Structures are given as structure tokens and as C-alpha cells.
C-alpha positions in Angstrom: 28.0 -0.8 -1.3 26.1 -0.9 -4.6 22.3 -0.5 -4.7 20.3 -1.6 -7.8 16.7 -0.7 -8.3 14.5 -3.5 -9.5 11.2 -1.7 -9.0 9.5 1.6 -8.0 12.0 3.4 -10.3 9.9 5.7 -12.4 6.7 4.3 -11.0 5.1 3.6 -7.6 4.8 -0.2 -7.5 7.1 -3.3 -7.4 9.5 -1.9 -4.8 12.8 -4.0 -4.7 16.2 -2.6 -3.9 19.2 -4.9 -4.1 22.1 -3.9 -1.8 25.5 -5.5 -2.3 28.6 -5.0 -0.2 31.9 -6.9 -0.1 30.6 -9.2 2.5 26.8 -9.4 2.1 23.8 -9.0 -0.1 20.2 -8.1 1.0 17.0 -7.1 -0.7 14.9 -4.2 0.7 11.3 -5.1 -0.1 10.1 -7.5 -2.8 7.0 -6.0 -4.1 4.5 -6.7 -6.8 3.8 -4.4 -9.7 0.3 -3.1 -10.2 -1.5 -1.8 -13.2 -2.1 -3.2 -16.7 -0.4 -5.8 -18.9 3.1 -4.4 -18.4 2.7 -5.0 -14.6 1.5 -8.6 -15.3 4.6 -9.3 -17.4 7.0 -8.0 -14.6 5.2 -10.1 -12.0 6.1 -13.3 -13.7 9.6 -13.2 -12.1 11.2 -12.4 -8.8 13.7 -9.5 -8.8 16.7 -10.7 -10.8 19.2 -11.5 -8.1 21.0 -14.7 -7.0 18.8 -16.1 -4.3 21.3 -18.7 -3.3 23.7 -15.9 -2.3 21.1 -13.5 -0.8 21.6 -13.1 3.0 18.3 -11.4 3.9 15.2 -9.7 2.7 14.0 -6.7 4.8 10.4 -5.3 4.5 9.5 -1.7 5.1 5.7 -2.6 5.4 3.0 -5.0 4.3 1.4 -3.5 1.2 1.4 -5.8 -1.8 3.6 -3.5 -3.8 6.3 -4.0 -1.2 5.9 -7.7 -0.2 3.9 -9.4 -3.0 6.8 -11.1 -4.8 8.2 -12.9 -1.8 6.7 -16.2 -2.9 8.5 -15.9 -6.2 11.8 -15.4 -4.3 11.1 -18.6 -2.4 10.2 -20.3 -5.7 13.6 -19.2 -7.0 15.3 -20.9 -4.1 15.5 -18.3 -1.4 15.6 -19.9 2.1 17.0 -17.1 4.2 15.3 -14.8 6.7 12.6 -12.2 5.8 12.7 -9.4 8.4 10.1 -6.9 9.4 8.4 -5.5 12.4 5.9 -7.9 14.1 2.9 -6.0 12.8 4.4 -6.0 9.3 5.0 -9.7 9.4 1.4 -10.4 10.6 -0.1 -8.2 7.9 2.3 -9.6 5.2 1.2 -13.1 5.9 -2.4 -12.0 5.4 -1.5 -10.1 2.2 0.3 -13.1 0.6 -2.4 -15.6 1.4 -5.1 -13.2 0.0 -2.9 -12.6 -3.1 -2.9 -16.3 -3.7 -6.7 -16.5 -3.4 -7.2 -13.6 -5.8 -4.7 -15.1 -8.3 -6.3 -18.5 -8.2 -9.8 -17.1 -8.7 -8.8 -14.7 -11.5 -6.8 -17.4 -13.3 -9.7 -19.8 -13.2 -11.9 -17.2 -14.9 -9.3 -16.3 -17.5 -8.4 -19.9 -18.3 -12.1 -20.8 -18.9 -12.2 -18.0 -21.5 -8.9 -19.0 -23.0 -10.0 -22.6 -23.4 -13.2 -21.5 -25.1 -11.0 -19.5 -27.5 -8.6 -22.5 -28.1 -5.7 -20.8 -26.3 -3.3 -22.5 -23.8 -4.0 -22.1 -20.1 -2.0 -19.6 -18.1 0.1 -20.9 -15.2 0.1 -19.8 -11.5 2.8 -17.3 -10.6 3.3 -19.2 -7.3 1.4 -21.7 -5.2 0.5 -22.3 -1.5 3.9 -23.9 -0.8 5.7 -20.8 -1.9 3.4 -18.5 0.2 3.7 -20.7 3.3 7.5 -21.0 2.7 7.8 -17.2 2.7 5.7 -16.9 5.9 7.8 -19.5 7.6 11.0 -17.6 6.9 9.7 -14.4 8.6 11.6 -13.0 11.6 10.8 -9.9 13.7 12.6 -6.6 14.0 12.1 -4.2 16.9 11.7 -0.5 16.4 14.8 1.7 17.3 17.1 -1.2 18.1 20.2 -1.9 15.9 20.0 -5.4 14.4 22.8 -7.3 12.6 20.8 -8.3 9.5 23.8 -9.7 7.5 27.6 -9.9 7.8 28.8 -6.3 8.1 25.3 -4.9 7.8 23.1 -3.4 10.6 19.5 -2.2 10.3 17.6 0.3 12.5 13.8 0.7 12.0 12.0 4.0 12.8 8.3 4.7 12.5 7.2 5.6 8.9 3.6 6.5 9.8 2.1 4.9 6.7 0.3 1.8 8.0 0.5 -0.3 11.1 4.1 -1.6 11.5 5.5 0.5 8.7 9.1 1.5 9.0 11.9 3.6 7.5 15.2 1.7 7.5 18.7 2.9 8.2 21.2 0.4 6.8 24.8 0.8 8.0 27.6 -1.1 6.3 30.8 -1.6 8.2 34.2 -2.9 7.0 37.9 -2.4 8.0 37.9 1.0 6.3 35.0 2.4 8.3 31.2 2.6 7.8 28.6 4.2 5.6 24.9 4.5 6.0 21.9 4.7 3.7 18.3 5.4 4.7 15.3 3.9 2.9 12.3 6.0 3.7 9.8 3.3 2.8 6.3 4.8 2.2 6.0 7.8 4.5 2.6 8.6 6.0 0.7 11.9 5.9 1.2 13.9 9.1 -1.8 13.7 11.5 -3.4 10.5 10.1 -5.5 8.5 12.6 -4.6 5.3 14.4 -0.9 5.1 13.6 1.9 7.3 15.0 3.5 10.0 12.8 6.7 9.3 11.0 10.1 9.7 12.8 12.9 11.2 10.7 16.4 10.1 11.0 19.1 12.8 11.6 22.0 11.7 9.5 23.1 9.4 6.7 25.5 9.3 3.7 22.6 8.6 1.3 18.8 8.7 1.5 16.5 6.8 -0.8 13.2 8.6 -0.5 9.7 8.0 -1.8 8.1 10.6 -4.0 4.5 9.4 -4.7 3.1 12.9 -4.1 6.3 14.8 -4.6 4.5 17.3 -6.9 1.7 18.4 -4.7 0.0 18.7 -1.3 -3.2 17.0 -0.4 -6.3 18.9 0.4 -6.3 19.6 4.1 -7.6 16.5 5.9 -10.6 18.2 7.7 -11.7 19.7 4.3 -11.6 16.2 2.8 -13.6 14.8 5.7 -16.2 17.6 5.4 -16.3 16.9 1.6 -16.8 13.2 2.2 -19.6 13.8 4.7 -21.4 16.1 2.2 -21.1 13.4 -0.6 -22.4 10.7 1.8 -25.3 12.9 2.9 -26.4 13.5 -0.7 -26.1 9.8 -1.5 -28.1 8.9 1.6 -30.8 11.4 0.5 -31.0 9.8 -3.0 -31.0 6.4 -1.3 -28.2 5.1 -3.6 -25.3 2.8 -2.9 -21.9 4.3 -2.0 -19.1 2.1 -3.3 -15.6 2.7 -1.8 -12.7 0.8 -3.4 -10.3 0.7 -0.4 -7.0 -0.8 0.5 -7.7 -3.5 3.0 -4.8 -2.5 5.2 -4.7 1.1 6.4 -7.3 2.9 4.4 -10.3 0.7 5.4 -9.4 1.2 9.1 -9.0 4.9 8.6 -12.3 5.3 6.9 -14.2 3.4 9.5 -12.6 5.6 12.2 -13.6 8.8 10.4 -17.2 7.6 9.9 -17.5 6.5 13.5 -16.3 10.0 14.6 -19.0 11.5 12.3 -21.6 9.3 13.9 -20.4 10.2 17.4 -20.4 14.0 16.7 -23.7 14.0 14.7 -22.1 14.8 11.3 -23.8 11.7 9.8 -26.9 9.7 10.7 -26.0 6.1 11.4 -26.5 3.9 8.3 -25.4 0.4 7.2 -21.7 0.1 6.2 -20.7 -3.3 4.8 -17.0 -4.1 5.0 -17.0 -6.6 2.1 -13.5 -7.8 2.4 -12.3 -10.8 4.4 -8.8 -9.4 4.2 -9.9 -6.0 5.6 -11.8 -7.8 8.4 -8.8 -9.8 9.3 -6.5 -6.8 9.0 -8.7 -4.9 11.4 -8.3 -7.8 13.9 -4.5 -7.6 13.5 -4.6 -3.8 14.0 -6.5 -4.3 17.3 -3.9 -6.9 18.4 -1.1 -4.2 18.2 -2.4 -1.4 20.4 1.1 -0.5 21.3 1.5 1.1 17.9 -1.6 3.3 18.1 -1.4 7.1 18.4 -2.8 8.8 21.5 -6.0 9.8 19.6 -6.8 6.2 18.9 -6.0 5.0 22.4 -8.4 7.6 23.8 -11.1 6.6 21.3 -10.8 2.9 22.4 -10.9 3.7 26.1 -14.0 5.9 25.6 -16.1 2.8 24.7 -17.6 4.6 21.6 -16.5 1.8 19.2 -18.8 -0.7 20.8 -21.8 1.6 20.1 -21.4 1.4 16.3 -20.9 -2.3 15.9 -24.5 -2.8 14.7 -23.9 -0.4 11.8 -20.4 -1.7 10.7 -21.3 -5.0 9.1 -18.5 -7.4 8.0 -19.4 -9.7 5.1 -16.9 -12.5 5.0 -18.3 -15.2 2.7 -18.8 -15.0 -1.1 -22.5 -15.7 -0.5 -22.8 -12.7 1.8 -21.0 -10.6 -0.8 -23.4 -11.7 -3.6 -26.4 -10.9 -1.3 -25.3 -7.2 -1.3 -26.4 -7.0 -5.0 -30.0 -7.3 -3.6 -29.5 -4.9 -0.7 -31.3 -1.6 -1.3 -29.6 1.7 -0.5 -28.8 3.9 1.2 -25.7 1.9 2.3 -22.0 2.0 1.9 -19.9 -1.0 0.6 -16.2 -0.9 1.3 -14.3 -3.5 -0.7 -10.9 -4.3 -2.1 -8.9 -3.8 -4.1 -8.1 -0.2 -3.6 -7.2 0.3 -7.3 -10.2 -1.7 -8.5 -8.0 -4.1 -10.4 -9.1 -7.2 -8.4 -11.3 -8.4 -5.6 -14.9 -7.9 -4.8 -15.1 -4.2 -5.7 -15.0 -5.2 -9.4 -18.2 -7.1 -9.0 -20.0 -4.2 -7.2 -18.8 -1.8 -9.9 -20.0 -4.1 -12.6 -23.5 -4.2 -10.9 -23.7 -0.5 -10.1 -21.5 1.7 -12.2 -24.3 2.1 -14.9 -26.8 3.3 -12.3 -27.0 7.2 -12.0 -27.9 6.9 -8.3 -24.6 5.2 -7.4 -21.7 7.1 -5.8 -18.1 5.9 -6.0 -15.6 7.4 -3.5 -12.0 7.0 -4.7 -9.9 7.4 -1.5 -6.4 6.3 -2.6 -3.7 6.4 -5.2 -4.7 4.8 -8.6 -1.7 3.5 -10.6 -1.6 3.9 -14.4 -3.5 1.2 -16.2 -5.8 0.3 -13.3 -9.6 0.4 -13.5 -9.6 3.0 -10.7 -7.3 5.3 -12.7 -9.7 5.0 -15.7 -12.6 6.0 -13.4 -10.7 9.0 -12.0 -9.8 10.1 -15.5 -13.4 10.2 -16.5 -13.8 7.3 -18.9 -17.4 7.0 -20.0 -17.1 3.2 -20.5 -14.9 0.6 -18.8 -14.4 -3.1 -19.3 -15.0 -5.4 -16.3 -14.7 -9.1 -16.8 -14.8 -8.6 -20.5 -18.1 -6.7 -20.4 -18.4 -3.1 -21.5 -20.0 -1.1 -18.7 -21.3 2.5 -19.0 -20.1 4.8 -16.2 -23.2 6.8 -15.1 -22.3 6.8 -11.4 -21.0 9.8 -9.6 -17.2 9.4 -9.3 -15.6 11.4 -6.5 -11.8 11.6 -5.9 -10.9 12.4 -2.3 -7.1 12.9 -2.3 -6.9 14.2 1.3 -7.4 10.7 2.7 -4.1 9.5 1.2 -1.8 7.5 3.6 1.2 8.9 1.6 3.0 12.0 2.6 2.4 15.1 0.6 5.1 17.3 -0.8 5.2 19.4 2.3 5.3 16.3 4.6 8.1 14.7 2.5 10.2 17.9 2.7 9.5 18.1 6.4 10.8 14.6 6.9 13.8 15.3 4.8 14.6 18.6 6.5 16.0 16.8 9.5 18.4 14.9 7.3 19.4 17.8 5.0 22.2 19.3 7.3 24.1 16.0 6.9 24.1 16.7 3.1 23.4 13.1 2.0 23.2 11.9 -1.6 19.5 11.9 -2.5 17.8 9.2 -4.6 14.1 9.6 -5.4 12.1 6.5 -6.1 8.4 5.3 -5.7 7.0 8.1 -7.9 5.9 8.7 -11.4 8.0 11.2 -13.3 5.4 13.9 -12.9 5.8 13.6 -9.1 9.5 13.0 -8.6 10.9 15.6 -11.0 9.2 18.5 -9.2 10.4 17.2 -5.9 13.9 16.8 -7.2 13.9 20.4 -8.4 12.7 21.7 -5.0 15.4 19.7 -3.2 18.1 21.1 -5.6 16.8 24.7 -5.1 16.3 24.6 -1.4 19.2 22.4 -0.2 21.7 22.6 -3.0 21.6 18.8 -3.5 21.1 17.1 -6.9 18.8 14.0 -6.5 19.4 10.9 -8.6 16.3 9.6 -10.3 17.0 5.9 -11.1 15.3 3.8 -13.8 14.6 0.1 -13.5 17.8 -1.9 -13.4 20.1 1.1 -12.7 22.6 1.1 -9.9 24.2 3.6 -7.6 27.4 3.2 -5.5 27.9 4.4 -2.0 
């Protein structure tokens, strides 16, 4: 089998791995690139494979950087199955429909500006027919059960612990000469995160393709991060300012609400208004609640206690655009959780535009910020940023809370790999910037005597 890397090779977005055997061809993930003009250029096309010959697409999970280019594959003529766990497929449908809405809205704004400047209008990357076509081709996979995904190819999905429905994949290729297996870690979750179960490591394979988002460091201990967040929120409540939280609609928003409800329940925070200003996050939460079989024991106990019902008056969903605009007039103290998580789209950009220049505003950055994104510029301490063509002064307090990450830290990555190491697989590190995957590669070489391969975009490796 030959595997070619058409994304997440030297970066953390755009995941797409093309697997070819003598009898079949499949694509593992079909993600969108995120961050700056380079990402926009890469998102104009589906991964460069022959979609008339492709047997299947298999998703590890539902984040945009893993499923966002599915409509482009359909536009290129792909009509085969798109496999994923039931929760992944439910969430992917939500992500794709929301991505179309964001693209349509942003393109309308940009084209109005281009017309005024005498420039040609930009075209949509994909349309509703492409999105609905992709959703109509989705077919479920069950955890832990071998499934014949293509001729001579079998997939097993284990829990990845990243978001609801996320999976690590073991792909086994069989022919008359025998069989070989390769594991795709997908995005691995941090150990002990709420709601979802911890990741389940496989025990053996001939090759492992492993994420390295935080391969160079460990997160701050979760409880320290929770305590830090509570302290920041208390100060903001005291100053009666707004607390803006750019948050990924799937996974991070649900985790944050869980932590805040726990702080309410234990007396760590007084109850105050929290606006979930994201139709996507609201719907994602509904999907989460429809899959209780995937919850960890802690979440199951919390639901059965009835405590969630008590806080419904303080957790306020704002679905419509008018409700979102009304938040401009709402006085603090309050928290506004809105997408996108990297501040490069969605309603959070409007809230930042209206509030970044106010010294009383606090911004909590609770997730990874890719290079070139607005969120990355805030984390890096830029004094001015551009939002919708307007130069905005950054006078708000910017707080980076890395311990909330849904990605495994260096220690968690090595713990997951430790179960595989005795099989001495070939190791390939992807889904990480060079500053993250090079240190992880060095540790794996030193600790296990294995030399990882660090592919670049378009490179291949044979198994």
C-alpha cells in the first residue's frame, strides 16, 4: 500500500491521506485548511485524487479540518460511501451545512467590496447540492467491529477521546501474499477530559500515522487551568466587563459549559449570564445529548443528578442573527461563547470588533490557534488587528488557557504510543507544525529506537 499526504503534513489542518493498494483506493479524512491566504488557496480544490476510482472516504471525526472538503470531492464527481461513526456523521452534517452558511455570508461581504473596487466577484467553493450530496453518501461505522471498507481493505475504529464520535482507525490490507496494517491516530484527546471517554490505544500494527499537534509540550494541569479560568472570570465579573470566548462549536463549547456548571454547583463561581451565541454549538449540544452511550461515567453521573436542569436559566442560547446583534447592547458582566474557535469566521469576529478596544473586556483563548488566524494574532500580542477591513486596537485582556485543549499533550501522545511500541511499527508524524513534531520525533527515536518519518504535502510512503 502507498499512502500520500495531501494535508496536515507540516501543519495541523487540511487532513487528507490517500491510501492505494493493488485492489482499492480510499481517502482518510477530507479536511479544510485553516489560516490565512495560503489556506484559502488550498481550499479551492479537493485533494488531488481520481474520484471516479476512489472506493471510499473514511472520517476520523467531525471537525472542519477533517471533513470540510467533502463537498469539493462530491463536486469532483465522487459518488461512493463516506464512512464514520454515527455521532461523527451527525456532527459532520452539521459542520458542512454551517460551513456553507459561513462561506455564503463571507463571500457576499467580500464581493460587495470587490465590486466597489472594480474587481471580479469570487465564486463559491461549493454549493448546497454538493453539501447535501456528501451528507447523502454517509454510512455508519461501529466502534470495535471490523468492517470491509473497500476490496481487500478492512477498518476497525477505536475511541480517540477527542470529541464525540471521534475515532482512531486501524486499516488492514489483505492480498494473496498476506496482510499489513496501518493505524491512523486521528486527533487524540487529552486524558481525563469531560463528557467523552478516554482514548483506547491499539496494540500492534506495521505502521502508525500519529498526530503531533502538541508533540513539543505538556498542557498545564487541567485543574490548574480550571482554577486560573475561575480567577479570570471572577475578576471580569468584578469589573462588570464582557468575557468573550472564541470556541469550537463541537467539543470545546460543551466542555466549557460543563466546567462552568460544575463551578456553579460547587460554589466556585456565582451564577451569571452565559450566552451561547452559536446556532452550530446549540445544535451540536443537542447531538451530544442524543448520544449518551458515548459519555464517560462522570458525565453520566452529572446527568442523572439533575444538576443540569438548575442552570438552564443562566445558559442562554442565542440562535438568530437579531439575538446576536442584541448582545452588543447587553451590559456586563456576562460571557459570550461564539465561533469560530480560531476567530477567523463566525459571530465571534463581530463581538471582537465591538469589544476588543475596550479595556474592560476579557478574551479567553481556550483552543489551538493556527498560523495566520485572528486568534493567533491575539495570542501573539498584536496591538492592532484587522476585522472586516477595519483596524481595531487591542485593549482587552487576552488570556491563553492551554490546559483546556482537546488535543493530547506530549505525555498523553507517548502514553498512547507506548502500547504500540513493542510491535516496532514504522512511525509517521503528521498534524503538527515543525516546532511540535520534530521534538516528538526526537523523543520517539531516543526512547524507542524508532526513526519517525515527517512527510511534507504531496509526499508518499509505502507499506
